[in-house]
Structures are given as structure tokens and as C-alpha cells.
N, C-alpha and C positions, 0 to 999 in steps of 0.2 A: 539511588537505585541504579543498578547497571542493566542496560538494555542493549540487546543486539537486534540489528535491523537487516532483514533479507527481503528479496522480492524476485518475481519472475523466475521461479525455479522450474516451471514447465516439466513436471514429472521427474526431475532429476534431483529431488530433495534428498534422497538417501546418499548422494555423493558429497553432500556438504560436510565441511568440518566446522563444527559449532563450538565456540568457547563457552565457558561457564558464565552465567549471568543470572539476574533475578527475573528477567522478562525478555520475551522474544516478540518481535513485530514482523509480520509478513504483509507486504504491501500489494498483494494480488498477483494474478497469473500463476497460481500454483499448479494448474493443469495446462494441457496443450490443446486438446480437442474439446475440453469442457464436458467430458462424459461423466456419467454416474460412477463408473468404475474408477476413473482417475480421481474423482473427487473423494470418494470413500477411502481410496488407498492413501491419498495425501493426509486426510483427516485422521486416519488411524495412526500414521507416523507422527503427525504434529501433536496430537493429544498425548502421546506417550513420551514426548520430550521432557527432560528433567528441569523444567523451569516453573517457577511459582506462578507466573502469569504468562499466558499465551494469547496474543492478540492477532486477529486476522481480518483483512478485508479482501474482497474479490477484485478481479481485473477483467479486462475485455475478452479473455479466453475462457473465463469461468462460467460457461453457459448454464451448467446444472443448477447453480445457486440462483441465477437470475430467473430460471424457469420454474423454480420450486420455492418461491418466497413464502408461500403459505405453509410449507412443511419444514422451515428452517430449524425449529426446535427439535424435530426428530432427526435432522441431518447433522447438526453441529454438536459435537461432544460437549458435555456439561462443563468441562474444564477449559474450554476454548471460548474466548470473548470474540464473537463475530460482530463487526461494526458495519452498518450500512445506513449512512446518514444518522448515526447515533454515537453515543459516547459513554465512557465509564470513568470513574475516578478511582485510581489505585495509589494508595499511600500519599494522598493529597495531590496527586498529579492528575490533571484533567486531560483526557485523551479523546479525540474525536476522529472518526473514520468514515470515508466515503469512497465507493468504487468508481464513480462516474468519470468518463473522459469525453471531451468534445469530438463531435464528428457525426457522420451519417454512414450507414452501411449495415453489414450483417454481424458485427461484433456485439458482444454483450456489454451492457451498462453504457451504451452510447446516448448522448444527448446533444441536440443541436446547440451550437454556440449562441451566446446571447441569453435571452430570457429563460430558455429551457434549462440550460445548465446552471445559470445563476440562481435559479430557485433552490438548487441543492447547496450551493456555496453560502447562500444567505441563512442556512440552518446552522452554520458553524457558530458555536457560542463565542462571545467576545473574550471569555476568560479561559479559552483553550490553551493548554501548555504544550501539548504535542498533537500535531495534525498529521493524519495519515490519509493520503489520496493515492489512487493508482498512478495517475499521470502527474507530470510536473506543471508548475506554473510557467507561463510563457517567458522565454529568455533565460531560464535557469536550469542548467543541466538537461536541456531538451533538444539538443542539436543532432541531426542525422549526418551521415557522411556527405550528403549533397548540400549541407549547410542550411537546409530547411529546418524549421523549428516546430515541434509537435505540441508544445505546451499550451495551456489554456490562459488566454488573456483575462478572462473573467475571474479565474482563480487567482491570478497574479494580483489583480486589483483588490480582491477580497482579502488576500493575505496581507496586503499593505495596510489594511485597516486594523489588523490584529497585532497582538504583542506576544506571539507564540515563540517559544524557545527553539522548537525543532519542527521541521516539516519533512516527513518521511514519504517517499514515493519511489516509483520504478518506471516501468513501461518503455523507456528509451534505453536500450541495452548498452549502447556505446557511449553513454555519458555517466557511467558509474563514478561515484565520488561525492565530495562535499564542497560546499561553498557557503561562506557566511556573509550575510547582508544585514547591516544594522544589528539587531539583537537576535535574528533568526538564523539558525544553522539549517541549510537545505541539504537533504540527504537523498541522493539517488542510490538506492540499495540493491540494484539489479544483481542477482547472483550469477547470471549467465551473460557472457559477452554477446556481441551481435552475430557470432557464429554458433551460438547455443552451447558454448563450452563453459564449464564451471571454473572460472578464473578469478572471480571477485570474492574476496573474503567478506564475511558479515561485518557490518559497520557497527562499532560499539559507541554508545553514548552514555553519559552519566547525567541523570536528572535528579535534582534534590526535591 
């Protein structure tokens, strides 16, 4: 199955050039202010894309989904798989998604480091093939210009116990790209660079 990975489109989704594929994954931050209008505008576009499977998680900008968890069935189009600490199996490929990132403040889907966020990572099934999180694991495609690292150490430790083939994420715009460690290909799929320009092409993966 051919899969394309995008993330952090921040309302600029219509400017993307998307290749043909069987499946598209969006790893969060599809809005900028997280409003109802932004959310519905993106979902209308996303649901109309010509892919057999459309998978989505939220990010720290996507307040509308965090604030309307009880109404998700009415918000998310029927042909979009929205994952929030949940998974699906597509053509024998087991996919798990979670929007949470470590930290404190006023962003969406924030959890304190340690026990609070680990409770989400502990839900990831051991037989996951593709993991989608909004933020990166610590030390992997997570570095800012000032060399500080935004990744989650608890996520890194959890991923090391898994045998996943692909870990797709975004959040850190200036670390777009891929790196392979052991059997896992880590994919920072940010579509916008750190100046919010559409410079990064969708990343294509093939999963059997």
C-alpha cells in the first residue's frame, strides 16, 4: 500500500501538491487558530481527496476537536478515520494515532511529562505497524534552531519497546525529513517550514 504523509498544514492545505496513493495520513495541526470554521473547511477538503483511506489525528492547534469530543461523530466525515488514542487495521496494517504532546500551557492536547502523558503512550498496542503522533520522540527530528529539543522522552522510551515499521509525526517544522533507527523509519512530515511556507513535499512510504 502506498501512503503519503503530511502534517502541520495550518490552513494552507489547498496549496499542497499531493501525489497519487492509496492512503493519506495527516499528523495534526490542520488549523491555525483551531476554530470551527477552520476545522470544517479543512475536513471538507480532506474528505474530498481521491484516496481510498484518509487518516487524521489532531495537533496542539486543533482546539475545536479537543473541545467537542462528545460530538466527533457529527464533525468528522464518514470517510475520514480520526484517531485519538485509537487504532484501525487497513489491509492487514495496524495503525495507531494519538494527538498528545508534552507540556503545560494553553495549547490543545497537552499533557504533563511523566505519568500523565505516559498513560497515553501505554495504550499503544504492541503489534502496531504504523504509529502516528503529533509530536516527535525525544532526540529524533525534534530540534529547534536554538538546539533545544521538543520531543517527548516518555514517547521515545515507549517506542523503543515496540517493533513498529513507521512512526509518523510533525510539530517541529524545521526538522522535516526521515531517519531510520533499527527497524523503525521516523518521519517528520511537516508540510510547512518554520516560516509557514509550503516547501516540504508529502513523504511517501510503502507498507506491505
